[in-house]
Steps between C-alpha positions, in 0.01 A plus 500: 500500500613687188267523205560303181474633149226367277402612154146612425472438127351830393592850387170639623583742784144469633537124545843535660368762741200283594706184548764670712223602739328161494827315564653755739474268801656206316860636509521486122676773303297529180678616184345545158627412155622855448709483817692206353523643150292218350325624187396173339131422472371165619272316262143465622362205310299342782126454486445604862630764738684228695674358193617847399622580853699175515648569158612847609643375828712240323612740225619771736649265758724365224622853431525636855611191690312604814161382633236650278144608564269554208136555443258510215180685554216650312136591476218260417174660388197272499316688223806447277518126574798550731695736275748659513630228738859399430508762223430788741840664448455512122122539481384639168861545390530815709801587713390763751272435795274783389452353153423153634248635751331707230484199269348286776238762583412524132439126480272519803314814396169316450537262795273589794650582837398174670664288229840672510639246748872431488796391705870560529697174509863444596725194502822544701800267473830447680781317320854436621629275224373187673136535589193712439266622771187676384179663619210683344272782606202687358286806565139508384337823388343701221611711205387861530396730217804729511850514648510634857802560724874530444654291779526169314614371165374273223125449517470639854313818394210304348477214754275531805509233775148615593262604225440850631820532698838653412721363225822324598680811370342692789629263769811589693789254477435331833126463438558369148763248609257366760246396235682482167540184295875549504508558873294187562712290264832610645386474861389144422835439332686630806299260714595215267865604515486509881349153511769375263774660712617720215494840670810649665 
């Protein structure tokens, strides 16, 4: 059976690359916003990752007219009362990943190693103009004391699934997809889509 084209509502090449691998067996041709020339920004006024993901899915479906996958994800740090949370992409008002990681490490400078617990959280949503199907995934871990590795993006260089283990920026793509919050969320979403009979 031929693949069908679905939009992944992101311009982040790292996310597109990850999702194409995760969904490779689902006969779905993933395209990004840039592939369709969509340059509008969806509002993100939700109070949870799921609300933001649903908002993005609806916004971009209305512009692309094809089934749309979206996600909202971020980092929750226990010592910061769950921050940056849904504000992960704009944490501290900084734009680059390096600046946000440095800002986070500065905030945690006096926090002892055993209290630097955190988790990556992802809400994934499918919307086709009629219904929403969603799933969530998370990855527990710790924030290190410095950035390590160059294979990931975002907060990957400072996040360690195991306290004294490698950062997620040191994991290869296949290994990272197997444990990542995004991988878990989208694999759960694919299962939900299969059960709903929505996959080609």
